[in-house]
C-alpha positions as CSV (number, residue, x, y, z in Angstrom):
1,A,115.8,85.8,74.6
2,T,116.1,89.6,74.1
3,L,115.8,90.4,77.8
4,K,113.9,93.5,76.8
5,P,110.6,94.5,78.2
6,V,107.8,92.7,76.6
7,A,105.3,94.5,74.2
8,W,101.8,93.0,73.8
9,E,99.6,95.3,71.7
10,A,96.5,93.0,72.1
11,A,96.4,93.6,75.9
12,P,99.1,96.2,77.1
13,G,98.0,95.7,80.8
14,L,99.6,92.1,80.4
15,E,103.0,93.8,79.9
16,W,103.2,94.4,83.7
17,C,103.6,91.8,86.3
18,P,103.2,91.7,90.1
19,P,106.5,92.0,92.1
20,G,105.8,89.1,94.4
21,H,105.0,89.1,98.1
22,G,108.6,90.0,98.9
23,D,107.4,93.5,98.2
24,I,105.8,93.5,101.6
25,Y,109.2,94.8,103.1
26,P,109.7,97.9,101.2
27,S,105.8,98.6,101.4
28,L,106.0,98.5,105.1
29,L,108.8,100.8,105.1
30,G,107.8,103.1,102.2
31,S,104.2,103.5,103.5
32,G,105.5,104.5,107.0
33,M,103.6,101.6,108.6
34,L,106.8,100.0,109.9
35,D,107.8,103.2,111.7
36,R,104.3,103.8,113.1
37,L,104.0,100.2,114.4
38,V,107.4,100.3,116.1
39,A,106.6,103.9,117.5
40,R,103.3,102.5,119.0
41,G,105.1,99.7,120.8
42,F,104.3,96.8,118.4
43,R,107.2,94.4,118.4
44,Y,106.0,91.4,116.5
45,A,104.0,90.7,113.4
46,F,102.5,87.6,112.0
47,V,102.3,87.5,108.2
48,S,100.6,84.9,105.9
49,N,99.2,84.3,102.4
50,S,95.6,85.3,102.3
51,D,94.8,82.1,100.5
52,N,96.0,79.9,103.4
53,L,92.9,79.1,105.3
54,G,95.0,77.4,108.0
55,A,96.9,80.5,108.9
56,V,95.4,81.5,112.3
57,M,97.0,83.3,115.2
58,S,98.8,81.1,117.6
59,T,99.8,82.5,121.0
60,D,101.9,79.4,121.7
61,L,104.0,80.2,118.4
62,L,104.2,83.9,119.4
63,S,105.5,83.0,122.9
64,H,108.1,80.6,121.3
65,F,109.1,83.5,118.8
66,A,109.5,86.1,121.4
67,E,111.5,83.9,123.7
68,S,113.9,82.8,120.9
69,G,115.2,86.3,120.1
70,A,115.1,85.5,116.4
71,A,114.5,88.3,114.0
72,F,112.4,86.0,111.6
73,L,110.7,82.7,112.1
74,M,109.4,80.5,109.4
75,E,106.6,77.9,109.9
76,V,107.4,74.8,108.0
77,A,105.7,71.5,107.5
78,E,106.7,68.0,106.4
79,R,106.5,67.7,102.6
80,T,104.2,65.1,100.9
81,E,103.9,64.2,97.1
82,A,101.3,67.1,97.1
83,D,104.0,69.7,98.0
84,K,106.9,68.5,96.0
85,K,106.9,71.5,93.6
86,G,106.8,74.1,96.3
87,G,109.7,75.9,98.0
88,H,111.6,73.9,100.5
89,L,113.9,74.8,103.4
90,A,117.6,74.1,103.0
91,R,120.9,75.2,104.6
92,R,123.5,76.9,102.6
93,K,126.7,74.7,102.4
94,N,129.3,77.4,102.9
95,D,128.0,79.0,106.0
96,G,125.1,76.9,107.3
97,Q,122.5,79.7,106.8
98,L,118.8,78.8,106.5
99,I,117.6,79.6,103.0
100,L,114.3,79.1,101.0
101,R,114.8,77.4,97.6
102,E,112.0,77.9,95.3
103,S,111.3,75.7,92.2
104,A,112.1,78.5,89.8
105,M,115.6,78.7,91.2
106,C,116.3,75.2,90.6
107,P,118.2,74.1,87.4
108,D,116.3,71.6,85.2
109,E,118.9,68.9,85.9
110,D,118.2,69.0,89.6
111,K,114.5,68.9,89.5
112,A,114.3,65.3,90.5
113,K,116.2,66.0,93.7
114,F,114.3,69.2,94.3
115,Q,111.1,67.2,94.4
116,D,112.4,64.4,96.5
117,V,110.4,64.8,99.7
118,S,112.7,62.4,101.6
119,L,115.8,64.4,100.8
120,H,114.3,67.9,101.4
121,R,111.8,67.1,104.1
122,Y,110.3,70.5,105.0
123,F,108.3,73.1,103.0
124,N,107.6,76.7,103.7
125,T,104.0,77.4,104.7
126,N,104.6,81.1,104.2
127,N,103.4,81.6,107.7
128,L,106.1,84.1,109.0
129,W,106.8,85.8,112.2
130,L,108.7,89.1,112.1
131,D,110.5,91.1,114.8
132,L,109.7,94.6,113.6
133,Q,112.5,96.2,115.5
134,Q,115.1,94.0,114.0
135,L,113.5,94.3,110.6
136,K,113.7,98.0,110.7
137,E,117.4,97.9,111.8
138,K,118.1,95.4,108.9
139,M,116.5,97.7,106.3
140,R,118.4,100.7,107.8
141,E,121.6,98.7,107.3
142,C,120.6,97.9,103.7
143,D,119.5,101.3,102.6
144,G,115.8,100.8,103.0
145,L,115.4,97.3,101.6
146,V,115.8,93.6,102.7
147,P,118.3,92.0,100.0
148,L,116.0,89.2,98.8
149,P,117.2,86.9,95.9
150,L,115.5,87.7,92.7
151,I,113.4,84.7,91.2
152,K,113.1,84.3,87.4
153,N,109.9,82.6,86.6
154,K,109.3,81.3,83.0
155,K,105.9,82.5,81.9
156,T,103.9,83.6,78.7
157,V,102.8,87.2,78.5
158,D,99.2,86.0,78.4
159,P,98.9,83.3,81.0
160,R,95.7,82.0,79.4
161,D,97.6,81.5,76.1
162,A,100.5,79.2,76.0
163,A,101.3,80.2,72.4
164,S,101.9,83.9,73.4
165,T,105.3,85.4,73.8
166,A,107.5,83.6,76.3
167,V,108.8,86.0,79.1
168,F,110.7,85.9,82.4
169,Q,108.7,87.2,85.2
170,L,110.9,88.8,87.9
171,E,109.6,88.6,91.5
172,T,110.7,88.2,95.2
173,A,109.3,86.0,97.8
174,M,108.8,87.2,101.3
175,G,110.0,84.0,102.8
176,S,113.4,84.3,101.2
177,A,114.2,86.9,104.0
178,I,115.1,84.0,106.2
179,E,118.5,84.0,104.5
180,C,118.9,87.7,105.4
181,F,119.1,87.3,109.2
182,A,121.9,85.5,110.9
183,N,119.5,84.6,113.7
184,A,116.6,83.4,111.6
185,A,114.9,80.2,112.6
186,A,112.3,77.7,111.5
187,V,109.7,75.7,113.5
188,V,107.9,72.6,112.2
189,V,104.1,73.0,112.6
190,P,101.3,70.5,112.1
191,R,99.6,70.3,108.7
192,S,96.6,72.0,110.0
193,R,98.3,75.4,109.8
194,F,98.5,74.9,105.9
195,S,95.4,74.8,103.8
196,P,96.0,76.7,100.7
197,V,93.6,77.4,98.0
198,K,95.8,78.5,94.9
199,T,94.6,76.1,92.2
200,C,91.5,74.0,91.1
201,N,93.3,71.1,92.5
202,D,93.5,72.8,96.0
203,L,89.8,73.9,95.9
204,F,88.7,70.3,94.9
205,S,90.6,68.9,97.8
206,L,89.3,71.6,100.3
207,R,85.6,71.0,99.3
208,S,86.0,67.2,99.9
209,D,85.6,65.4,103.1
210,A,89.3,65.3,103.5
211,Y,88.8,68.7,105.4
212,R,86.4,69.8,108.1
213,L,85.2,73.0,109.4
214,T,85.7,73.3,113.3
215,E,83.3,75.0,115.6
216,D,85.4,78.1,115.7
217,F,85.2,78.2,111.8
218,C,88.8,76.9,111.2
219,V,89.7,74.6,108.3
220,E,91.4,71.4,109.4
221,L,92.7,68.3,107.6
222,N,90.5,65.3,108.5
223,R,93.1,62.7,107.8
224,A,96.8,62.1,108.2
225,K,97.7,63.6,104.8
226,P,96.1,65.7,102.1
227,P,94.9,63.9,99.0
228,V,96.9,64.2,95.8
229,I,94.8,65.6,93.1
230,K,95.9,66.3,89.6
231,L,93.4,67.9,87.1
232,D,94.3,68.6,83.6
233,D,96.4,71.8,83.4
234,K,95.0,72.7,80.0
235,H,91.5,73.2,81.4
236,Y,92.0,73.8,85.2
237,K,94.6,76.2,86.7
């Protein structure tokens, strides 16, 4: 590995990669949105992935978050075989701080334990609650940023061509901010608050009778656990 920026003459646009959703924090500050929200009296924000159809506003969770005094609250759910490759909640051994551990952070020799759903029981739904005043203060202390850990993902420069040049894609995850606040917390939520559509596997599952559409147009799991679907990665992403 040269660790140099990749050059790809066939499609120069592929030389760039997205920064990851951890970019939400500097974007809030840099755009002035964080200051405007605080100035107008907004105290709390609910943030989620746009592809999570189960991420709806909950006044119960909002009340819990406000009463807790936490700066950051992560909604987590119990892991199943369908979630074993996703990021899980953990505690750092040296200080007990809650952290988010992503698969790209895990050494190859530890993959089996990482995917052990009985050992690491809870995964990050990426439904997050933020105290905007405490977020602003943290960013002031840290010179305009939230000190998120950097994630190094192994990719190919052309995601549709496995034979193209191998690259490291550097990004940050917004859920990783849980380790940046000493008073961060997590809350276990029902599976109904997590219905993602990231892959063809997810879409296949969501379009099946394992899910139902409620009268108020929310997507709900129609059984105890989501089905485990595995399509051929060579043909379905």
